[in-house]
N, C-alpha and C positions, 0 to 999 in steps of 0.2 A: 267527267266520267259518263260513259254511255248508259242510258237508262234501260237498255235491253241487252240480253245476251246475243252477240252477233251471230254465233253459230246457229242458235235456235231460230233467229230471225231468218237466216238464209234457208234453213230446212223448212220452216213453216211457210215460207214464200214459195218454195219449189214443190213441196209435197202434193198440193192439190192438182198440179199440172202433170204429175207422173202417174204411170199405171199403179193402181191400188195394190197389185200383187208384189210390187217391188219392195224390198227392205231398204229403208232410208234411215241412216244413223247420223247424229250430229256430233260424233266424236270419232277419233282415229283408232278404232279397234274393230277388227274383222271378226265375224262370228266363226266359231269352230268349224261349222259346216255351211257351205253356201248352196242353198237349194232353190234360190230365186235370184233374179237380177238384184244386185246389191249396190247401193250408193252410200259412200262414206265421206263425210266432210271433216277436214282438219284445218285449223287456223295455222297458217305457215309463218306469217309475219304481220307486224303492225307498225306503220311508219308514218312520218310526216309527209304530207303531200308537197313535193318539191316545187310545184307551181303555185301553191298557196300555203306557206308554212304556218300561218295562224288560222287556216281554215280547216276543213275536214281532214281527218287522218285517213290513211288507206289500210284497210285490212285485206291481206292476201290469203287465199285459201287454196287448198288442193282438194278437188272433188274427184273421188275415185269411183269408177263404175266397173263392176265385175260381172261376168256371166257365170251361171252355174254349169254351163256346158264345158266338157273337157275334150271332146273329139275334135281334132283339127278340121277346119272347114265348117262344121256345124257351129262350133264355138265362134269362129270368125264372123259367120253370117249373122248369128244372133247378136253378137256384140256390136257389129256395124249398125244394125237396126236400132238397138237400144241407145247407142251413142247419138244417132240422129234424133231420136225422141228426146233425149236429155238436152242436146244442143238447142232444139226447138223450144223447149221449156225455158231454158236460160235466155234465149232471145226474146221470148214473150214478156219476161219480167224486167228486162234491162231498162227500158224507158221509164218504168214506174218506180224502180228501186235504186237505180244507179249500179246495180250488180252487173258486171261485165265479165265475159270470158275471152281469153285470147288464143289458147292453144290446147289441143287434146293430144297427149303423148302416149303412145302404145307402151304397155308394160305388163308385168305379171305380178300378182300378189296372192299369197297362199296357194300357189300353183295354178291359179286361174288367170286366163287372159283378161286384160282390162285396159282402161285408159285413165290417165291422170289429167284432169282439166284444171287449168290455172284460172282462178276467179279473183276479181278485185271488187271491193265494196267501199265507197267513201263513207266514213263514220263521222257524223256531225258531233262535235263536242258539246257537252251540256254542263256548264255554260261554255261559250266559245272562249278561246285563249285571248286574253287581253294583253296589250303591249304595256310593259313597265316603263314609267317615265322617271 
């Protein structure tokens, strides 16, 4: 069993690299009103690593970023800038944590434009899985 909450670990790793005014949440629930750039993390799946079945498991997340802006054009410009900031933060932690992102997909949540970013984090088991003889 992992000794730390993986969602909390991802958020705690990213938070210092993001603008202080952003709302960053470690669970999949959007606020009733979005007044600042909002980032929400949801654990999507937890699986065996196909390349190392007895090694680390893979936690897959969806990291959603939403803009408070609603006017087309303004919202797109702000979201593009915020997405670049978030992607840069993810790239900065990748080598230290193993947290990687693959794709940012455009979407809408709570009537706000946003992106869903696919993240993967290897989770080392504590203790590692032992082979039965």
